C-alpha positions in Angstrom: -27.2 23.1 1.9 -30.6 22.8 0.1 -32.3 19.6 -1.0 -30.9 19.7 -4.5 -27.3 20.1 -3.2 -27.9 17.3 -0.6 -29.3 15.0 -3.3 -26.4 15.8 -5.7 -23.9 15.1 -2.9 -25.5 11.8 -2.3 -25.4 10.9 -6.0 -21.7 11.8 -6.2 -20.8 9.9 -3.1 -19.1 6.6 -4.2 -20.9 3.4 -3.3 -20.1 -0.2 -3.8 -23.4 -0.9 -5.4 -23.0 1.8 -8.0 -19.4 0.8 -8.6 -20.5 -2.8 -9.2 -23.3 -1.8 -11.6 -20.9 0.4 -13.5 -18.4 -2.5 -13.7 -21.2 -4.8 -15.1 -22.1 -2.2 -17.7 -18.4 -1.8 -18.7 -18.2 -5.6 -18.9 -21.2 -5.7 -21.2 -19.6 -3.1 -23.5 -16.4 -5.1 -23.6 -18.4 -8.3 -24.4 -20.3 -6.3 -27.1 -17.0 -5.3 -28.7 -15.5 -8.8 -28.4 -18.6 -10.4 -30.0 -18.6 -7.9 -32.9 -14.9 -8.5 -33.5 -15.3 -12.3 -33.3 -18.2 -12.2 -35.8 -16.2 -10.1 -38.2 -13.2 -12.4 -37.9 -15.5 -15.4 -38.4 -17.0 -13.7 -41.5 -13.5 -13.0 -43.0 -12.4 -16.6 -42.3 -15.5 -18.0 -44.0 -15.0 -15.8 -47.0 -11.4 -16.9 -47.3 -11.9 -20.6 -46.6 -15.5 -21.6 -47.6 -15.8 -19.2 -50.6 -19.6 -18.8 -50.4 -19.7 -16.3 -53.3 -18.1 -18.9 -55.6 -20.5 -21.6 -54.5 -23.5 -19.3 -55.0 -22.3 -18.5 -58.6 -21.9 -22.2 -59.3 -25.3 -23.0 -57.9 -27.1 -20.4 -60.1 -25.2 -21.6 -63.2 -26.2 -25.2 -62.4 -29.9 -24.1 -62.2 -29.9 -22.3 -65.6 -27.4 -24.4 -67.5 -30.1 -27.0 -68.2 -32.1 -24.4 -70.2 -30.6 -24.1 -73.7 -33.2 -21.6 -74.8 -31.9 -18.1 -74.5 -35.1 -16.5 -73.5 -35.8 -19.1 -70.8 -32.3 -18.8 -69.4 -32.5 -15.0 -69.3 -35.9 -15.1 -67.6 -34.7 -17.5 -65.0 -31.5 -15.5 -64.4 -33.5 -12.2 -64.0 -36.0 -13.9 -61.6 -33.1 -15.2 -59.6 -31.4 -11.8 -59.4 -34.6 -10.0 -58.4 -35.3 -12.6 -55.6 -31.7 -12.4 -54.3 -31.7 -8.6 -54.1 -35.2 -8.5 -52.5 -33.9 -10.9 -49.8 -30.8 -8.8 -49.3 -32.9 -5.7 -48.7 -35.2 -7.6 -46.4 -32.3 -8.9 -44.3 -30.8 -5.3 -44.2 -27.2 -6.3 -43.3 -25.8 -6.7 -46.9 -24.7 -3.7 -48.9 -25.8 -2.9 -52.5 -27.2 -5.3 -55.1 -25.9 -8.4 -56.9 -25.5 -8.1 -60.7 -25.5 -11.0 -63.1 -24.1 -11.3 -66.6 -24.9 -14.2 -69.0 -22.9 -15.2 -72.2 -23.4 -18.0 -74.6 -20.8 -20.4 -75.8 -19.6 -18.0 -78.5 -19.0 -15.3 -75.8 -21.9 -13.1 -76.9 -23.6 -11.2 -74.0 -27.2 -12.3 -73.9 -27.9 -10.6 -70.5 -25.9 -7.8 -69.0 -23.2 -6.6 -69.3 -21.9 -5.5 -65.8 -18.9 -3.3 -65.2 -17.9 -3.6 -61.5 -15.2 -1.7 -59.6 -12.5 -4.4 -58.9 -11.6 -2.7 -55.6 -15.1 -2.7 -54.0 -16.8 -5.8 -55.5 -16.5 -9.6 -55.6 -16.3 -10.8 -59.2 -16.6 -14.5 -60.1 -17.2 -16.2 -63.4 -18.2 -19.9 -64.1 -18.6 -21.6 -67.4 -21.0 -24.5 -68.0 -22.3 -26.6 -70.9 -24.4 -23.9 -72.5 -23.7 -20.7 -70.7 -21.0 -18.6 -68.9 -22.3 -16.8 -65.8 -20.6 -13.9 -64.2 -21.8 -12.6 -60.8 -20.7 -9.4 -59.1 -21.5 -8.6 -55.4 -20.4 -5.5 -53.5 -17.8 -6.2 -50.9 -18.5 -5.5 -47.2 -16.1 -3.0 -45.7 -15.2 -3.0 -42.0 -17.2 0.2 -41.4 -20.2 -1.2 -43.2 -20.0 -4.5 -41.3 -19.8 -2.7 -38.0 -22.6 -0.3 -38.8 -24.9 -3.2 -39.8 -24.0 -5.9 -37.3 -23.2 -3.9 -34.1 -26.9 -3.0 -33.4 -27.9 -6.5 -34.3 -25.6 -8.0 -31.6 -26.4 -5.1 -29.2 -30.1 -6.1 -29.2 -29.4 -9.4 -27.6 -27.0 -7.9 -25.0 -29.6 -5.3 -24.0 -32.2 -8.0 -23.7 -29.9 -10.0 -21.4 -28.6 -6.9 -19.4 -31.5 -6.7 -16.9 -31.4 -10.4 -16.1 -27.6 -10.0 -15.2 -27.7 -6.6 -13.6 -30.6 -7.3 -11.2 -29.1 -10.4 -9.6 -25.7 -8.6 -9.3 -27.5 -5.6 -7.6 -29.5 -7.9 -5.3 -26.4 -10.0 -4.4 -24.4 -6.9 -3.5 -27.3 -5.4 -1.5 -27.8 -8.6 0.5 -24.1 -9.3 0.7 -23.5 -5.9 2.4 -26.0 -6.5 5.2 -23.6 -8.7 7.3 -21.0 -6.0 7.0 -23.6 -3.3 8.1 -24.6 -5.4 11.1 -20.9 -5.9 11.9 -20.3 -2.1 11.7 -23.4 -1.5 13.9 -22.1 -3.8 16.6 -18.7 -2.0 16.6 -20.5 1.4 16.7 -22.5 0.4 19.8 -19.4 -0.4 21.8 -18.3 2.0 24.5 -15.3 4.2 23.8 -13.2 2.5 26.5 -14.3 -1.0 25.5 -11.2 -2.6 24.0 -12.2 -6.2 24.5 -12.0 -8.6 21.5 -15.1 -8.6 19.3 -17.8 -11.0 20.6 -20.1 -11.1 17.5 -17.6 -12.5 15.1 -19.2 -12.7 11.6 -19.5 -16.3 10.3 -18.7 -15.2 6.7 -15.2 -16.1 5.5 -14.8 -12.7 3.7 -15.4 -10.8 6.9 -13.0 -12.8 9.1 -9.8 -10.9 8.0 -11.5 -7.6 9.0 -12.6 -9.1 12.3 -9.1 -10.4 13.0 -7.5 -7.1 12.0 -9.8 -5.2 14.4 -9.1 -7.6 17.2 -5.3 -7.1 16.6 -5.8 -3.4 16.6 -7.8 -3.4 19.8 -5.1 -5.6 21.4 -2.4 -3.1 20.4 -4.4 -0.2 21.7 -5.1 -2.0 24.9 -1.4 -2.8 25.4 -0.5 0.7 24.6 -3.0 2.2 27.0 -1.8 -0.2 29.7 1.8 0.8 29.0 0.9 4.5 29.1 -1.0 4.1 32.3 1.9 2.4 34.0 4.2 5.0 32.5 2.2 7.8 33.9 2.0 6.2 37.3 5.8 5.6 37.4 6.5 9.1 36.1 4.3 10.6 38.8 6.1 8.5 41.4 9.5 9.6 40.1 8.6 13.3 40.0 6.7 13.1 43.4 9.9 12.3 45.3 12.0 15.3 44.1 9.0 17.6 44.5 8.5 16.4 48.1 12.1 17.2 48.7 11.7 20.6 47.2 8.8 21.4 49.4 10.5 20.1 52.5 13.8 21.9 51.9 12.0 25.1 51.0 10.2 25.0 54.3 13.5 24.3 56.1 15.2 27.2 54.4 12.3 29.5 55.4 12.5 28.5 59.1 16.2 27.4 59.5 17.7 29.2 62.5 21.3 29.1 61.2 23.1 29.8 57.9 24.6 26.3 58.0 21.2 24.7 58.0 20.0 27.0 55.2 23.0 26.2 53.1 22.4 22.4 53.6 18.7 22.8 52.7 19.7 24.9 49.7 22.0 22.2 48.4 19.4 19.5 48.9 16.8 21.8 47.2 19.1 22.3 44.2 19.7 18.6 43.8 16.0 17.8 43.9 15.3 20.5 41.3 18.1 19.1 39.1 16.7 15.6 39.5 13.2 16.7 38.6 14.4 18.6 35.6 16.5 15.5 34.5 13.4 13.3 34.8 11.2 15.7 33.0 13.7 16.0 30.1 14.0 12.2 29.8 10.2 11.8 29.9 9.8 14.3 27.1 12.5 12.6 25.1 10.9 9.2 25.6 7.5 10.6 24.6 9.1 12.0 21.5 10.6 8.6 20.6 7.3 6.9 21.2 5.7 9.1 18.6 5.1 7.3 15.3 6.3 10.3 13.3 10.1 10.4 13.0 12.3 12.8 11.2 13.7 11.8 7.8 17.4 10.7 7.9 19.9 13.4 7.2 23.5 12.8 5.9 26.0 14.0 8.5 29.5 13.3 9.7 28.7 10.8 12.4 32.2 10.9 13.9 32.1 14.7 14.2 28.7 14.6 15.8 30.0 12.1 18.3 32.9 14.4 19.2 30.4 17.3 19.8 28.2 15.1 22.0 31.2 14.0 24.1 32.3 17.6 24.5 28.9 18.3 26.1 29.4 15.4 28.5 33.0 16.3 29.4 32.2 18.6 32.3 30.2 15.9 34.0 33.0 13.4 33.5 35.6 15.8 34.9 33.5 16.2 38.1 33.9 12.5 38.8 37.5 12.4 37.5 36.5 10.0 34.7 38.7 9.8 31.6 36.3 10.0 28.6 37.8 8.9 25.2 36.5 8.3 21.7 37.8 5.7 19.2 36.5 6.6 15.8 37.7 7.4 12.3 38.4 11.0 11.4 35.2 11.1 9.2 32.3 8.8 9.0 29.6 10.3 6.7 26.3 8.6 6.8 22.5 9.2 6.7 21.1 8.9 10.2 18.2 10.0 12.3 20.2 12.8 13.9 18.0 13.3 17.0 17.8 9.6 17.6 21.5 9.1 17.3 22.1 12.1 19.7 19.7 10.6 22.3 21.4 7.2 22.1 24.9 8.5 22.6 24.0 11.1 25.3 22.2 8.6 27.4 24.8 5.9 27.1 27.6 8.3 28.1 25.5 9.8 30.9 24.7 6.3 32.2 28.4 5.3 32.1 29.5 8.5 33.9 26.7 8.4 36.4 27.1 4.8 37.4 30.7 4.1 36.5 33.7 4.1 38.9 34.9 7.5 40.1 38.3 8.1 38.6 37.7 5.4 36.1 37.5 5.2 32.3 34.7 5.5 29.7 35.5 4.5 26.1 33.2 5.3 23.2 33.9 3.2 20.0 32.3 4.2 16.7 32.7 2.4 13.5 30.6 1.7 10.4 30.4 0.8 6.8 27.9 1.3 4.0 25.5 -1.2 5.7 25.5 -0.4 9.4 26.8 1.9 12.1 28.1 0.3 15.4 28.3 2.4 18.5 29.7 1.0 21.8 30.1 2.6 25.2 32.2 0.7 27.8 33.2 1.5 31.4 35.2 -0.1 34.1 32.7 0.5 36.9 30.8 -2.0 39.1 29.0 -3.5 36.1 25.6 -5.2 36.0 24.8 -8.7 37.1 24.1 -11.1 34.3 20.6 -11.9 35.6 19.7 -8.2 35.2 20.8 -7.8 31.5 17.4 -8.5 30.2 15.8 -5.9 32.5 18.0 -2.9 32.2 16.2 -1.6 29.1 12.9 -1.6 30.9 11.4 1.8 31.8 12.1 3.0 35.4 14.1 -0.2 36.2 17.0 0.3 38.5 19.2 -2.4 39.9 18.4 -3.7 43.4 21.9 -2.8 44.7 22.0 0.6 42.9 22.5 3.5 45.3 23.3 6.3 42.8 20.2 8.5 42.2 18.6 8.2 38.8 15.3 7.8 36.9 15.8 4.5 35.2 14.9 6.0 31.9 18.2 6.4 30.1 18.6 2.9 28.8 14.9 2.7 27.9 15.4 5.8 25.8 18.4 4.1 24.1 16.4 1.0 23.3 13.4 3.0 22.0 15.6 5.2 19.8 17.4 2.2 18.4 14.1 0.5 17.6 12.8 3.6 15.9 15.9 3.7 13.7 15.5 0.0 12.9 18.5 -1.1 15.0 19.0 -2.9 18.3 20.8 -2.4 21.7 22.7 -5.1 23.5 24.6 -5.5 26.8 28.2 -6.4 26.3 31.4 -6.8 28.4 33.1 -3.8 30.1 36.6 -2.5 29.8 38.0 -4.7 32.5 37.9 -8.5 32.5 35.9 -8.9 35.7 34.3 -5.5 36.0 32.5 -2.8 34.1 29.7 -3.1 31.5 29.3 -2.1 27.9 26.4 -1.3 25.6 26.5 -1.9 21.8 24.0 -0.2 19.5 23.8 -1.4 15.9 22.0 0.9 13.5 21.2 0.2 9.8 22.1 2.9 7.2 18.9 4.1 5.5 18.7 3.4 1.8 21.2 0.5 1.9 19.9 -2.4 -0.2 21.9 -5.6 0.5 22.7 -7.7 -2.5 
């Protein structure tokens, strides 16, 4: 890029100073137009109310009506007409020339006559003691008024423009210096420095920006802390099955008997399954944490729930759990399909995994035009009331829990429900004194309550 291109790019780059100067210039043009329109309206109102043309004609007649001599009256009238027309030309804002006609008491024309165009002239006649005076003046059209008066008003505005533009430019230039210093202080911070801003600007206009940046830094700090804890917990969860894999692989390689190799193979397979399960849930949770979410798609939610339960049926059969669905035949609605699938899969997996062997798991699905309600209940050992507020935390597992798991299933349910604008709650189980249930309420996208 040469110097000319660089200079042109700098000129084309939008700046607050140039924008303010342009706005001031636009304001001056608007004021110019308003003043011209105001003066024209004032002129029209004066012509209609004060009638200056009629007053002028009466004044001239009063001046010559005291001269009964015809020659003296004509001479005075001609002198008056010449003086008035000279002054009109000197002023330069009045079109054409005034014409005057004088008649005696018998109606004889002693000076004149004039033949005006009634559409383009003012015509007024006054009769006195000796004479009748008729005065004709060209009318001022809108175009003529604007052509003659717009430059006149513009001169004053152009004279005032530098005295307005210069203070505006200086105020903007000096007003931006605190913002530039504020931006420099932010630019000098280290990339990992997420502390609140120390040099808070004293200006009231910059405080909302400072508060917004502090809030953003606080959210970033919390997010980084959460991700750091998440990575540590994820590493811990994956480290255990990987250690089992390494140990059992070594046992299989050096086991002296087929029985020991079979037992090591079973443990190795279980560790691999657990690591795979944790990896899938971590990927699912990372996807739900992403701010980008797919647009809602209209599907039959009841049919989608049947297909999801069909996937979980083999797992339920292994534990001899009766898995049932209570839902209408059809429930068309617009939903975030991946989010809904994650919620139902993890709730059913959680109920089958931690429920009572040989027990029951009931999935209830109902909805209307406003919300969709999904509830999964079992008759297993349940969850103590004091742990209800903790079960949705990531990697949380009950103190008395012996069934292997990652502690991510309910966290995925909560995150998916939040991303869809809903909520997840702990409810009662199938039995009166045992079991647990989870209720997820999701709003229908596009519904506008009255």
